[in-house]
Legacy VTK file of the C-alpha trace (Angstrom):
# vtk DataFile Version 3.0
C-alpha trace
ASCII
DATASET POLYDATA
POINTS 195 float
-35.434 -36.208 127.463
-39.037 -37.363 127.536
-40.412 -34.933 130.123
-39.416 -31.542 131.585
-37.062 -31.482 134.566
-36.313 -28.713 137.066
-33.708 -28.261 139.785
-34.553 -26.340 142.970
-32.770 -26.089 146.345
-34.134 -27.692 149.503
-34.233 -24.418 151.418
-36.157 -24.684 154.720
-37.128 -20.993 154.395
-39.448 -22.064 151.551
-41.574 -24.125 153.970
-44.665 -22.523 155.540
-43.495 -23.190 159.103
-40.519 -20.924 158.465
-42.609 -18.095 157.027
-42.288 -14.660 158.607
-43.721 -11.193 158.031
-40.839 -10.440 155.687
-39.969 -13.211 153.213
-36.145 -13.614 153.236
-36.144 -15.515 149.930
-38.666 -13.648 147.759
-36.745 -13.989 144.480
-35.826 -17.604 145.146
-39.426 -18.499 146.017
-40.724 -16.876 142.800
-38.138 -18.703 140.678
-38.999 -22.047 142.325
-42.732 -21.512 141.822
-42.257 -20.715 138.120
-39.986 -23.738 137.603
-42.384 -26.128 139.336
-45.384 -24.757 137.458
-43.636 -25.632 134.196
-43.514 -29.321 135.133
-47.228 -30.020 134.690
-49.848 -31.552 136.989
-48.099 -34.769 138.166
-44.563 -34.196 139.427
-42.071 -36.775 140.631
-39.808 -35.380 143.365
-36.234 -36.678 143.593
-34.137 -35.468 146.496
-32.256 -36.212 149.655
-32.586 -33.994 152.695
-34.584 -31.375 150.790
-37.266 -33.667 149.352
-39.851 -32.342 151.849
-39.315 -28.853 150.424
-39.884 -30.272 146.931
-43.161 -31.877 148.008
-44.335 -28.556 149.462
-43.405 -26.644 146.294
-45.317 -29.118 144.130
-48.485 -28.933 146.210
-48.162 -25.151 146.568
-48.151 -24.930 142.759
-51.447 -26.845 142.627
-49.869 -30.047 141.288
-49.633 -33.501 142.874
-46.568 -35.444 143.982
-46.316 -38.469 141.702
-47.047 -41.202 142.645
-47.625 -40.611 146.369
-50.587 -38.251 146.050
-52.200 -40.587 143.514
-51.769 -44.062 144.992
-53.576 -45.472 148.074
-51.364 -45.531 151.174
-51.282 -49.323 151.359
-49.765 -49.467 147.876
-47.496 -46.452 148.302
-45.255 -48.320 150.767
-43.698 -50.260 147.898
-43.064 -47.093 145.895
-40.358 -45.721 148.190
-37.620 -47.987 146.835
-35.408 -46.425 144.140
-34.465 -48.479 141.114
-30.677 -48.835 140.630
-30.136 -45.550 142.459
-32.105 -43.723 139.789
-35.538 -42.139 139.688
-38.502 -44.177 140.796
-40.701 -45.502 138.006
-43.771 -47.511 138.959
-44.917 -50.776 137.472
-47.241 -50.752 134.483
-50.279 -51.541 136.645
-49.813 -48.281 138.553
-49.026 -46.328 135.382
-52.250 -47.572 133.820
-54.162 -46.161 136.786
-52.458 -42.803 137.317
-50.437 -42.116 134.176
-46.720 -41.297 134.088
-45.306 -38.183 135.761
-45.631 -35.032 133.677
-42.298 -33.710 135.002
-39.490 -34.351 137.476
-38.401 -31.986 140.260
-34.848 -32.566 141.497
-34.017 -31.024 144.872
-30.325 -30.229 145.460
-28.018 -27.301 146.167
-24.383 -26.329 146.387
-22.135 -25.870 149.392
-23.022 -24.213 152.692
-19.462 -23.186 153.578
-18.796 -20.240 151.261
-18.312 -17.556 153.944
-17.428 -17.221 157.632
-21.113 -16.604 158.398
-22.368 -19.589 156.372
-24.088 -22.396 158.301
-21.005 -24.614 157.960
-18.469 -21.788 158.342
-15.819 -21.109 155.727
-14.101 -23.780 153.645
-11.830 -22.644 150.805
-12.940 -25.641 148.712
-16.582 -24.508 148.673
-16.449 -21.874 145.939
-14.419 -24.000 143.452
-16.789 -26.915 144.129
-19.805 -24.724 143.389
-18.172 -23.338 140.227
-17.667 -26.888 138.964
-21.270 -27.798 139.792
-22.468 -24.682 137.956
-20.586 -25.778 134.819
-22.023 -29.299 135.014
-25.586 -28.059 135.599
-25.569 -25.388 132.904
-23.679 -27.461 130.306
-25.372 -29.721 131.029
-22.885 -32.552 131.491
-24.961 -35.638 132.350
-22.008 -38.022 132.708
-20.128 -35.696 135.070
-23.280 -35.095 137.145
-23.633 -38.856 137.560
-20.055 -38.902 138.893
-20.234 -35.934 141.309
-17.994 -36.390 144.351
-20.670 -36.988 146.996
-18.109 -37.374 149.794
-16.710 -33.912 149.112
-20.258 -32.578 148.776
-21.077 -33.920 152.229
-17.942 -32.315 153.697
-19.027 -28.973 152.198
-22.612 -29.386 153.421
-23.935 -29.510 149.862
-27.225 -31.340 149.330
-26.018 -33.153 146.213
-27.464 -36.634 146.710
-29.926 -36.227 143.832
-27.443 -34.829 141.288
-26.488 -38.261 139.881
-30.184 -38.870 139.263
-30.403 -35.512 137.490
-27.502 -36.647 135.328
-29.440 -39.775 134.406
-32.427 -37.663 133.318
-30.554 -35.174 131.113
-28.995 -35.457 127.672
-26.152 -33.385 126.197
-27.613 -30.405 124.382
-30.690 -30.198 126.615
-32.143 -26.665 126.665
-31.243 -24.959 129.964
-32.936 -21.957 131.606
-31.255 -20.635 134.787
-33.691 -18.407 136.674
-31.816 -18.172 139.989
-28.107 -18.374 140.782
-27.120 -16.950 144.151
-25.502 -17.659 147.497
-27.515 -15.894 150.196
-26.234 -16.601 153.701
-23.178 -18.338 152.202
-25.163 -21.232 150.668
-25.192 -21.768 146.883
-28.660 -22.158 145.326
-29.766 -22.648 141.739
-33.156 -22.859 140.068
-32.814 -24.364 136.606
-35.373 -25.675 134.104
-34.444 -28.277 131.523
-36.412 -29.003 128.322
LINES 1 196
195 0 1 2 3 4 5 6 7 8 9 10 11 12 13 14 15 16 17 18 19 20 21 22 23 24 25 26 27 28 29 30 31 32 33 34 35 36 37 38 39 40 41 42 43 44 45 46 47 48 49 50 51 52 53 54 55 56 57 58 59 60 61 62 63 64 65 66 67 68 69 70 71 72 73 74 75 76 77 78 79 80 81 82 83 84 85 86 87 88 89 90 91 92 93 94 95 96 97 98 99 100 101 102 103 104 105 106 107 108 109 110 111 112 113 114 115 116 117 118 119 120 121 122 123 124 125 126 127 128 129 130 131 132 133 134 135 136 137 138 139 140 141 142 143 144 145 146 147 148 149 150 151 152 153 154 155 156 157 158 159 160 161 162 163 164 165 166 167 168 169 170 171 172 173 174 175 176 177 178 179 180 181 182 183 184 185 186 187 188 189 190 191 192 193 194
């Protein structure tokens, strides 16, 4: 693995517009901030529905979203296309100008159907699905992450679109640091740093 990688959930409560007098995700926010800070100054964000949360976390940590914060808007249009379903790497002309990303932030989370009060209500498949994801993330098991059942993930309201990309970034034996593992409100979240 050539650069550090972190996994955070795309939790809307982490966005400023959802802030309230009492922060409902204090521990999760602190874990996300620490993980993002460890990725350096230029962070590539990979994610599906939660990518906007990733962008906010990067900028909140005082870093820039690579390459979008570093490339003029007229050139950034071409940078939105993924390569072979994997992470976006720019051409050498752009790299010469802005340098490669210092780290990669992957935004994904487990199911949202773990309890009756969860956003998606209860589904008995949710907890076993999350247990399997936990094993793959902590292993880590790059090949199995690349083959995650995205149809089942969608049925369980899991934001797992970026997990195959995470699998492409990791290697067996990668050092893993889990700083958050919880299911508040019936939704499974992890914050994990990989070195």
